[in-house]
N, CA, C and O of each residue as an XYZ file, in Angstrom:
324
protein
N     113.450     91.215    109.970
C     113.157     91.248    111.375
C     113.554     89.904    111.977
O     113.186     88.843    111.474
N     114.303     89.978    113.048
C     114.700     88.775    113.768
C     114.226     88.926    115.204
O     114.478     89.947    115.843
N     113.539     87.910    115.711
C     113.067     87.922    117.093
C     113.742     86.798    117.861
O     114.086     85.761    117.293
N     113.930     87.016    119.160
C     114.525     86.014    120.038
C     114.028     86.256    121.461
O     113.402     87.277    121.744
N     114.310     85.321    122.338
C     113.980     85.487    123.756
C     115.271     85.744    124.526
O     116.269     85.046    124.348
N     115.229     86.751    125.377
C     116.357     87.055    126.246
C     116.309     86.053    127.386
O     115.340     86.034    128.145
N     117.324     85.228    127.521
C     117.272     84.081    128.424
C     117.088     84.434    129.897
O     116.447     83.674    130.623
N     117.618     85.543    130.357
C     117.517     85.883    131.782
C     116.098     86.247    132.206
O     115.680     85.928    133.319
N     115.357     86.914    131.320
C     114.014     87.369    131.688
C     112.916     86.742    130.831
O     111.730     86.945    131.090
N     113.312     85.979    129.811
C     112.370     85.378    128.862
C     111.605     86.435    128.062
O     110.544     86.150    127.508
N     112.139     87.640    128.004
C     111.509     88.731    127.252
C     111.666     88.505    125.759
O     112.686     87.986    125.305
N     110.660     88.893    125.003
C     110.725     88.821    123.543
C     111.384     90.105    123.038
O     110.916     91.210    123.314
N     112.467     89.939    122.299
C     113.185     91.072    121.730
C     113.451     90.788    120.260
O     113.370     89.642    119.817
N     113.763     91.818    119.518
C     114.059     91.633    118.110
C     114.894     92.776    117.577
O     115.109     93.782    118.253
N     115.366     92.601    116.341
C     116.195     93.643    115.738
C     116.254     93.477    114.228
O     115.919     92.422    113.690
N     116.680     94.523    113.565
C     117.059     94.519    112.161
C     118.344     95.326    112.063
O     118.416     96.447    112.566
N     119.349     94.767    111.423
C     120.627     95.456    111.252
C     120.475     96.542    110.185
O     119.904     96.302    109.121
N     120.992     97.738    110.483
C     120.974     98.838    109.520
C     122.216     98.762    108.641
O     123.307     98.462    109.124
N     122.050     99.028    107.372
C     123.144     98.889    106.416
C     123.793    100.227    106.076
O     123.114    101.207    105.770
N     125.097    100.245    106.135
C     125.865    101.425    105.718
C     125.746    101.601    104.207
O     125.804    102.721    103.699
N     125.579    100.489    103.495
C     125.532    100.517    102.034
C     124.157    100.888    101.483
O     123.999    101.035    100.271
N     123.176    101.038    102.341
C     121.837    101.422    101.880
C     121.881    102.847    101.328
O     122.684    103.659    101.788
N     121.032    103.161    100.350
C     120.988    104.537     99.833
C     120.753    105.539    100.979
O     119.743    105.452    101.676
N     121.657    106.459    101.166
C     121.545    107.440    102.237
C     122.198    106.997    103.535
O     122.217    107.755    104.505
N     122.736    105.779    103.571
C     123.419    105.289    104.765
C     122.458    104.786    105.835
O     121.267    104.594    105.589
N     123.005    104.579    107.020
C     122.227    104.016    108.129
C     121.055    104.889    108.553
O     119.982    104.379    108.876
N     121.254    106.200    108.553
C     120.177    107.088    109.001
C     118.947    106.968    108.110
O     117.822    106.894    108.603
N     119.161    106.949    106.816
C     118.029    106.813    105.889
C     117.440    105.409    105.951
O     116.226    105.239    105.844
N     118.290    104.404    106.123
C     117.814    103.030    106.274
C     116.926    102.933    107.508
O     115.875    102.292    107.472
N     117.346    103.572    108.603
C     116.566    103.564    109.841
C     115.197    104.206    109.638
O     114.190    103.696    110.128
N     115.163    105.314    108.924
C     113.887    105.995    108.674
C     112.936    105.105    107.882
O     111.746    105.027    108.190
N     113.465    104.435    106.861
C     112.619    103.557    106.034
C     112.095    102.371    106.836
O     110.915    102.032    106.752
N     112.970    101.745    107.608
C     112.562    100.571    108.390
C     111.572    100.973    109.471
O     110.582    100.275    109.688
N     111.822    102.094    110.159
C     110.887    102.556    111.190
C     109.504    102.799    110.608
O     108.501    102.426    111.216
N     109.440    103.418    109.442
C     108.153    103.692    108.799
C     107.442    102.396    108.437
O     106.239    102.267    108.666
N     108.160    101.447    107.882
C     107.565    100.163    107.494
C     107.059     99.402    108.714
O     105.949     98.870    108.697
N     107.859     99.348    109.763
C     107.459     98.622    110.973
C     106.247     99.275    111.617
O     105.359     98.578    112.109
N     106.197    100.594    111.621
C     105.046    101.284    112.196
C     103.772    100.956    111.420
O     102.714    100.763    112.020
N     103.866    100.893    110.102
C     102.705    100.543    109.283
C     102.289     99.095    109.543
O     101.101     98.804    109.683
N     103.266     98.189    109.608
C     102.960     96.765    109.775
C     102.462     96.409    111.164
O     101.584     95.558    111.308
N     103.018     97.056    112.202
C     102.703     96.652    113.578
C     101.872     97.670    114.360
O     101.264     97.331    115.375
N     101.851     98.908    113.888
C     101.153     99.954    114.629
C     102.001    100.577    115.727
O     101.546    101.483    116.425
N     103.223    100.101    115.883
C     104.131    100.600    116.921
C     105.455    101.030    116.287
O     105.993    100.334    115.426
N     105.972    102.172    116.717
C     107.259    102.627    116.197
C     108.392    101.955    116.972
O     108.374    101.952    118.203
N     109.371    101.388    116.276
C     110.491    100.738    116.967
C     111.528    101.752    117.438
O     111.470    102.933    117.096
N     112.472    101.264    118.225
C     113.571    102.091    118.716
C     114.815    101.851    117.869
O     114.959    100.806    117.235
N     115.710    102.832    117.869
C     117.011    102.710    117.216
C     118.053    102.651    118.327
O     117.995    103.453    119.259
N     119.010    101.715    118.251
C     120.017    101.626    119.297
C     120.911    102.862    119.291
O     120.902    103.640    118.337
N     121.673    103.035    120.352
C     122.489    104.242    120.535
C     123.542    104.438    119.451
O     123.916    105.574    119.159
N     124.024    103.363    118.856
C     125.068    103.463    117.839
C     124.511    103.563    116.427
O     125.277    103.600    115.463
N     123.204    103.608    116.291
C     122.543    103.644    114.985
C     122.979    102.464    114.102
O     123.195    102.615    112.899
N     123.102    101.293    114.729
C     123.497    100.103    113.991
C     122.330     99.148    113.756
O     122.387     98.297    112.869
N     121.259     99.293    114.563
C     120.124     98.401    114.375
C     118.836     99.005    114.915
O     118.843     99.880    115.781
N     117.733     98.506    114.372
C     116.395     98.860    114.840
C     116.006     97.773    115.840
O     116.233     96.590    115.588
N     115.424     98.165    116.968
C     115.103     97.201    118.018
C     113.593     97.070    118.211
O     112.850     98.048    118.129
N     113.159     95.826    118.471
C     111.743     95.520    118.635
C     111.485     94.868    119.980
O     112.400     94.370    120.635
N     110.204     94.881    120.384
C     109.778     94.213    121.614
C     108.564     93.332    121.289
O     108.167     93.200    120.131
N     107.999     92.747    122.316
C     106.835     91.879    122.140
C     105.692     92.600    121.432
O     104.967     91.987    120.648
N     105.523     93.886    121.696
C     104.401     94.608    121.078
C     104.504     94.610    119.550
O     103.484     94.632    118.861
N     105.715     94.587    119.025
C     105.893     94.521    117.567
C     105.524     93.136    117.041
O     104.896     93.014    115.990
N     105.915     92.097    117.771
C     105.567     90.739    117.369
C     104.054     90.550    117.421
O     103.468     89.944    116.524
N     103.429     91.067    118.467
C     101.969     90.987    118.588
C     101.297     91.747    117.451
O     100.268     91.308    116.937
N     101.865     92.878    117.054
C     101.298     93.669    115.968
C     101.291     92.931    114.641
O     100.422     93.165    113.801
N     102.259     92.039    114.450
C     102.313     91.264    113.210
C     101.173     90.251    113.116
O     100.870     89.760    112.029
N     100.548     89.941    114.231
C      99.431     88.997    114.230
C      98.198     89.561    113.537
O      97.231     88.833    113.315
N      98.214     90.833    113.195
C      97.094     91.418    112.454
C      96.977     90.820    111.068
O      95.939     90.946    110.419
N      98.026     90.175    110.615
C      98.044     89.600    109.278
C      97.837     88.095    109.370
O      98.655     87.380    109.949
N      96.743     87.625    108.797
C      96.369     86.215    108.893
C      97.508     85.290    108.474
O      97.679     84.213    109.044
N      98.287     85.711    107.476
C      99.382     84.881    106.983
C     100.473     84.670    108.036
O     101.207     83.685    107.974
N     100.581     85.578    108.990
C     101.651     85.510    109.983
C     101.216     84.943    111.325
O     102.071     84.605    112.144
N      99.920     84.826    111.580
C      99.439     84.379    112.886
C     100.025     83.018    113.261
O     100.563     82.855    114.356
N      99.922     82.053    112.369
C     100.422     80.706    112.677
C     101.929     80.711    112.916
O     102.419     80.005    113.798
N     102.659     81.494    112.144
C     104.114     81.564    112.296
C     104.480     82.152    113.654
O     105.316     81.596    114.367
N     103.859     83.271    114.016
C     104.143     83.945    115.275
C     103.760     83.055    116.461
O     104.542     82.900    117.399
N     102.570     82.476    116.420
C     102.117     81.634    117.526
C     102.978     80.377    117.655
O     103.262     79.937    118.769
N     103.393     79.800    116.535
C     104.278     78.640    116.592
C     105.622     78.977    117.205
O     106.172     78.193    117.979
N     106.155     80.147    116.860
C     107.415     80.572    117.426
C     107.275     80.802    118.923
O     108.152     80.406    119.690
N     106.180     81.437    119.355
C     105.976     81.709    120.774
C     105.889     80.411    121.578
O     106.407     80.343    122.693
N     105.249     79.395    121.035
C     105.097     78.117    121.742
C     106.411     77.342    121.810
O     106.662     76.631    122.784
N     107.237     77.474    120.797
C     108.477     76.695    120.742
C     109.566     77.252    121.643
O     110.478     76.520    122.027
N     109.491     78.513    121.982
C     110.555     79.136    122.773
C     110.326     78.985    124.259
O     111.134     79.456    125.059
């Protein structure tokens, strides 16, 4: 998972690139990543129109704060951007 801020609106966005080489190709990779992200964050991510990446928003980053190990990392990133 990679997160960044969109400079024009300061929105928090993120993505994970889907691999053609993954077992079952991009479609199966997307299903696995979507399931994992939903379990970790409580929110299902979107898949871009070309099925090349999974896309995230602030709600996914906030969902990761449920894990004590990630709170400091997430909050530090939010303050630095």
